[in-house]
C-alpha positions in Angstrom: 118.8 120.3 99.0 121.7 117.9 98.7 121.0 114.5 97.1 122.9 111.5 98.4 124.3 108.8 96.1 121.3 106.6 96.8 118.8 109.2 95.6 117.6 110.2 99.0 117.4 113.8 100.0 116.1 115.7 103.0 112.7 117.2 102.2 110.7 119.4 104.6 107.1 118.3 105.2 104.3 120.3 106.8 101.2 118.4 107.9 98.3 119.2 110.1 98.1 116.8 113.0 95.0 114.6 113.2 95.6 114.6 116.9 95.8 118.3 117.7 94.9 120.2 114.5 98.3 122.0 114.7 100.5 122.3 111.6 103.8 120.6 112.2 107.0 120.3 110.2 109.4 117.4 110.0 112.4 117.0 107.6 112.5 113.5 106.1 115.1 111.8 104.1 113.3 110.3 101.1 113.6 109.5 97.4 111.3 112.1 95.8 110.2 109.8 93.0 109.2 107.1 95.5 107.3 109.7 97.5 105.3 111.0 94.6 104.4 107.4 93.5 103.3 106.6 97.0 101.3 109.8 97.4 99.6 109.6 93.9 98.7 106.0 93.9 95.1 105.1 94.7 94.4 103.4 98.0 94.1 99.9 96.5 97.4 100.1 94.7 99.3 102.0 97.3 102.0 100.0 99.0 102.1 100.0 102.8 104.1 103.0 104.0 106.6 100.7 105.8 107.3 99.0 102.4 107.6 102.3 100.5 110.0 103.9 103.1 111.7 101.1 105.0 114.5 103.3 106.1 112.2 105.8 108.0 111.7 105.4 111.7 108.2 104.7 113.1 107.7 108.3 114.3 108.6 109.6 110.8 106.1 107.2 109.2 103.5 108.2 111.7 104.1 111.9 110.8 103.6 111.1 107.1 100.4 109.4 107.8 98.8 111.6 110.4 101.0 114.7 110.8 101.4 113.8 114.5 104.8 114.4 116.1 106.4 112.4 118.9 106.0 115.4 121.2 102.3 115.4 120.6 102.0 111.7 121.3 103.9 112.1 124.6 101.7 115.0 125.6 98.5 113.0 125.0 99.9 109.9 126.8 101.0 112.1 129.8 97.5 113.7 130.0 95.9 110.2 130.1 97.8 109.1 133.2 
């Protein structure tokens, strides 16, 4: 995977959605060292995800936290109407 000058590289993530139970994939542009520090820190010391990855969009942050994709959210919201 190519690394940009700022240390960011695209990494594929697979997560199981808390909403549907389906395993989803999203490619995210992150700094691997920052990612590991965020993932391995205990809850009390872990920075807020928005602070750790300020360059990621809201749906990308949601995916990291819950494994839920924008398409799944749309399907749930459509079924509620």
